[in-house]
Structures are given as structure tokens and as C-alpha cells.
OpenMM code with the backbone's topology and positions (N, CA, C; nanometers):
from openmm import Vec3, app, unit

residues = "ALA LYS LEU TRP LEU ASN GLY GLU ALA VAL LYS ALA MET THR PRO GLU LEU LEU THR GLN SER ASP PRO SER GLY ASP VAL ARG ALA TRP LEU ARG GLN ILE ALA GLN LEU VAL GLY VAL".split()
positions = [
    Vec3(0.0822, -0.1195, 0.0000),
    Vec3(0.0000, 0.0000, 0.0000),
    Vec3(0.0869, 0.1263, 0.0000),
    Vec3(0.1959, 0.1249, 0.0768),
    Vec3(0.2831, 0.2427, 0.0812),
    Vec3(0.3449, 0.2711, -0.0554),
    Vec3(0.3873, 0.1662, -0.1222),
    Vec3(0.4480, 0.1833, -0.2542),
    Vec3(0.3488, 0.2468, -0.3503),
    Vec3(0.2250, 0.2000, -0.3466),
    Vec3(0.1213, 0.2562, -0.4330),
    Vec3(0.0976, 0.4032, -0.3986),
    Vec3(0.0850, 0.4332, -0.2700),
    Vec3(0.0618, 0.5718, -0.2283),
    Vec3(0.1752, 0.6635, -0.2720),
    Vec3(0.2968, 0.6157, -0.2595),
    Vec3(0.4118, 0.6981, -0.2970),
    Vec3(0.4274, 0.7121, -0.4473),
    Vec3(0.3564, 0.6333, -0.5228),
    Vec3(0.3662, 0.6406, -0.6679),
    Vec3(0.2405, 0.6947, -0.7316),
    Vec3(0.1432, 0.6091, -0.7449),
    Vec3(0.0231, 0.6432, -0.8207),
    Vec3(-0.0633, 0.7509, -0.7556),
    Vec3(-0.0860, 0.7411, -0.6274),
    Vec3(-0.1737, 0.8384, -0.5614),
    Vec3(-0.1129, 0.9787, -0.5640),
    Vec3(0.0172, 0.9873, -0.5446),
    Vec3(0.0836, 1.1178, -0.5447),
    Vec3(0.0770, 1.1818, -0.6829),
    Vec3(0.0896, 1.1009, -0.7873),
    Vec3(0.0813, 1.1541, -0.9239),
    Vec3(-0.0540, 1.2193, -0.9507),
    Vec3(-0.1588, 1.1655, -0.8892),
    Vec3(-0.2945, 1.2140, -0.9143),
    Vec3(-0.3340, 1.3324, -0.8255),
    Vec3(-0.2546, 1.3626, -0.7235),
    Vec3(-0.2904, 1.4687, -0.6298),
    Vec3(-0.2695, 1.6058, -0.6935),
    Vec3(-0.3724, 1.6861, -0.6886),
    Vec3(-0.3650, 1.8234, -0.7383),
    Vec3(-0.3769, 1.9176, -0.6185),
    Vec3(-0.3396, 2.0435, -0.6345),
    Vec3(-0.3585, 2.1382, -0.5240),
    Vec3(-0.5046, 2.1449, -0.4776),
    Vec3(-0.5966, 2.1357, -0.5718),
    Vec3(-0.7390, 2.1408, -0.5366),
    Vec3(-0.7801, 2.0192, -0.4533),
    Vec3(-0.7340, 1.8999, -0.4934),
    Vec3(-0.7658, 1.7791, -0.4166),
    Vec3(-0.7024, 1.7840, -0.2782),
    Vec3(-0.5813, 1.8368, -0.2704),
    Vec3(-0.5152, 1.8487, -0.1406),
    Vec3(-0.5942, 1.9413, -0.0493),
    Vec3(-0.6429, 2.0508, -0.1016),
    Vec3(-0.7234, 2.1434, -0.0222),
    Vec3(-0.8518, 2.0771, 0.0248),
    Vec3(-0.9143, 1.9983, -0.0617),
    Vec3(-1.0372, 1.9280, -0.0233),
    Vec3(-1.0111, 1.8255, 0.0860),
    Vec3(-0.9011, 1.7508, 0.0735),
    Vec3(-0.8749, 1.6443, 0.1697),
    Vec3(-0.8070, 1.6945, 0.2968),
    Vec3(-0.7500, 1.8140, 0.2928),
    Vec3(-0.6799, 1.8710, 0.4079),
    Vec3(-0.7106, 2.0203, 0.4184),
    Vec3(-0.8363, 2.0554, 0.4488),
    Vec3(-0.8752, 2.1969, 0.4501),
    Vec3(-0.8005, 2.2809, 0.5540),
    Vec3(-0.7495, 2.2192, 0.6586),
    Vec3(-0.6773, 2.2960, 0.7605),
    Vec3(-0.5328, 2.3253, 0.7204),
    Vec3(-0.4845, 2.2622, 0.6124),
    Vec3(-0.3501, 2.2901, 0.5632),
    Vec3(-0.2379, 2.2195, 0.6365),
    Vec3(-0.2711, 2.1177, 0.7151),
    Vec3(-0.1677, 2.0465, 0.7901),
    Vec3(-0.0623, 1.9837, 0.6993),
    Vec3(-0.1054, 1.9189, 0.5925),
    Vec3(-0.0102, 1.8507, 0.5042),
    Vec3(0.0849, 1.9514, 0.4401),
    Vec3(0.0320, 2.0625, 0.3932),
    Vec3(0.1194, 2.1651, 0.3343),
    Vec3(0.2196, 2.2170, 0.4375),
    Vec3(0.1747, 2.2357, 0.5607),
    Vec3(0.2645, 2.2826, 0.6669),
    Vec3(0.3740, 2.1796, 0.6931),
    Vec3(0.3382, 2.0517, 0.6964),
    Vec3(0.4385, 1.9463, 0.7171),
    Vec3(0.5390, 1.9462, 0.6034),
    Vec3(0.4897, 1.9573, 0.4805),
    Vec3(0.5792, 1.9559, 0.3646),
    Vec3(0.6732, 2.0761, 0.3649),
    Vec3(0.6225, 2.1939, 0.4029),
    Vec3(0.7089, 2.3117, 0.4127),
    Vec3(0.8168, 2.2909, 0.5192),
    Vec3(0.7775, 2.2336, 0.6325),
    Vec3(0.8736, 2.2111, 0.7401),
    Vec3(0.9795, 2.1090, 0.6980),
    Vec3(0.9385, 2.0030, 0.6321),
    Vec3(1.0335, 1.9028, 0.5834),
    Vec3(1.1295, 1.9662, 0.4834),
    Vec3(1.0767, 2.0480, 0.3925),
    Vec3(1.1611, 2.1143, 0.2927),
    Vec3(1.2659, 2.2027, 0.3603),
    Vec3(1.2264, 2.2736, 0.4652),
    Vec3(1.3220, 2.3577, 0.5378),
    Vec3(1.4300, 2.2725, 0.6036),
    Vec3(1.3895, 2.1601, 0.6618),
    Vec3(1.4854, 2.0747, 0.7320),
    Vec3(1.5884, 2.0136, 0.6376),
    Vec3(1.5466, 1.9824, 0.5154),
    Vec3(1.6404, 1.9218, 0.4203),
    Vec3(1.7077, 2.0260, 0.3317),
    Vec3(1.6715, 2.1521, 0.3500),
    Vec3(1.7364, 2.2597, 0.2773),
    Vec3(1.6910, 2.2784, 0.1345),
    Vec3(1.5654, 2.2513, 0.1095),
    Vec3(1.5111, 2.2697, -0.0266),
    Vec3(1.4436, 2.4037, -0.0357),
] * unit.nanometer
topology = app.Topology()
chain = topology.addChain("A")
for resn in residues:
    res = topology.addResidue(resn, chain)
    for name in ("N", "CA", "C"):
        topology.addAtom(name, app.Element.getBySymbol(name[0]), res)
């Protein structure tokens, strides 16, 4: 299941779908924090 999520599901995710599934913005906040930690 993880392999599928990291491949196919991520390819299909759009900003609009992310907003629908995470209206509070937690996922975007996590991704921003991860990007800062790895220096991206």
C-alpha cells in the first residue's frame, strides 16, 4: 500500500484535491517544514 501511495496516488494529487482532503492545511505545513529541514 505504501508503494502505491508513494507512486500512483501522489501523481494524481492536485492542489485542489489536497485542499479538499486537508482543509486545515496540515499537510502543506508538514511539507514546508520538511523542505526547510532538508534545505530545499
